[in-house]
C-alpha positions as CSV (number, residue, x, y, z in Angstrom):
1,M,-12.7,-10.8,-18.3
2,M,-11.2,-14.0,-17.2
3,F,-7.8,-12.3,-16.7
4,I,-9.3,-9.8,-14.4
5,I,-11.0,-12.5,-12.3
6,L,-7.8,-14.5,-12.1
7,S,-5.7,-11.4,-11.2
8,F,-8.1,-10.6,-8.4
9,W,-8.0,-14.2,-7.1
10,Y,-4.2,-14.1,-7.3
11,I,-4.2,-10.8,-5.3
12,F,-6.5,-12.1,-2.6
13,V,-4.5,-15.3,-2.2
14,F,-1.3,-13.4,-1.8
15,Q,-2.9,-11.0,0.6
16,Y,-4.1,-13.9,2.7
17,I,-0.6,-15.5,2.7
18,H,0.9,-12.1,3.6
19,G,-1.5,-11.7,6.5
20,L,-0.6,-15.1,7.9
21,A,3.1,-14.4,7.5
22,A,2.8,-11.0,9.1
23,R,1.0,-12.4,12.1
24,G,3.8,-15.0,12.4
25,V,6.5,-12.4,12.2
26,H,4.8,-10.2,14.8
27,Y,4.4,-13.2,17.1
28,F,8.1,-14.0,17.1
29,H,9.2,-10.3,17.1
30,R,11.6,-9.3,20.0
31,P,11.8,-5.5,20.5
32,G,15.2,-4.1,19.9
33,P,16.8,-0.8,19.3
34,I,15.0,1.5,16.8
35,L,16.7,1.5,13.4
36,Q,17.7,4.9,12.2
37,D,17.8,6.0,8.6
38,T,18.0,9.3,6.6
39,G,14.2,9.7,6.8
40,F,14.3,10.0,10.6
41,F,16.8,12.9,10.3
42,L,15.2,14.7,7.3
43,L,11.6,14.4,8.5
44,P,11.1,14.2,12.3
45,E,8.1,12.6,13.9
46,L,5.1,14.8,14.0
47,G,3.8,13.5,17.4
48,Q,0.3,12.9,18.6
49,E,-0.6,16.6,18.7
50,R,0.0,17.0,15.0
51,A,-1.2,13.6,13.7
52,Y,-4.0,15.3,11.8
53,V,-1.5,16.7,9.3
54,S,-0.5,13.2,8.2
55,E,-4.1,12.0,8.0
56,T,-5.2,15.1,6.1
57,V,-2.4,14.7,3.5
58,F,-3.1,11.0,3.1
59,T,-6.9,11.7,2.7
60,F,-6.3,14.4,0.1
61,V,-3.9,12.3,-2.0
62,F,-6.1,9.2,-1.8
63,L,-9.3,10.9,-2.7
64,S,-7.6,12.9,-5.5
65,F,-6.3,9.6,-7.1
66,F,-9.7,7.9,-6.5
67,L,-11.5,10.7,-8.3
68,W,-8.9,10.9,-11.0
69,T,-9.4,7.2,-12.0
70,F,-13.0,8.0,-12.9
71,H,-12.2,10.9,-15.2
72,P,-12.6,8.9,-18.4
73,F,-16.3,8.8,-17.7
74,I,-16.4,12.6,-17.7
75,L,-13.7,13.5,-20.3
76,K,-13.9,11.2,-23.3
77,S,-10.6,12.5,-24.8
78,K,-8.3,9.6,-23.8
79,K,-8.8,5.9,-23.6
80,I,-7.9,5.0,-20.1
81,Y,-9.6,2.0,-18.5
82,T,-10.4,2.4,-14.8
83,V,-10.4,-1.3,-14.2
84,L,-6.8,-1.6,-15.6
85,I,-5.7,1.3,-13.4
86,W,-7.1,-0.4,-10.3
87,C,-5.7,-3.8,-11.2
88,R,-2.3,-2.2,-11.5
89,V,-2.8,-0.4,-8.1
90,L,-3.8,-3.7,-6.4
91,A,-0.9,-5.6,-8.0
92,F,1.5,-2.8,-6.8
93,L,0.1,-3.1,-3.3
94,V,0.5,-6.9,-3.3
95,V,4.2,-6.6,-4.4
96,S,4.8,-3.8,-1.9
97,G,3.3,-5.9,0.9
98,N,5.4,-8.9,0.0
99,L,8.6,-6.9,-0.2
100,Y,7.8,-5.2,3.2
101,L,7.1,-8.6,4.7
102,R,10.4,-10.1,3.4
103,I,12.5,-7.1,4.5
104,Y,10.8,-7.0,7.9
105,A,11.4,-10.8,8.4
106,V,15.0,-10.6,7.3
107,S,15.8,-7.7,9.6
108,Q,14.7,-9.6,12.7
């Protein structure tokens, strides 16, 4: 139990630091040319008139995952702990946020 409490504390501290650093980077940001990559060529922007497509796909994927994490309460066939799944998800989000921040800061 102590590990879970410490891991949540660790996540919140890094999210706070990430928030401060992101605000600092956005404060010093100078607009420049848009960086192009393969994603821009393979998947063009949907635009404002089709923004609902992106929101619908995200909502479906997120709700499906959220409901899937509670399936051990319904199906008792496997030992999967919901708390561990969510700890891993939060840890992944923290690492992803930190990498995003570092890459964004370096590309300025």
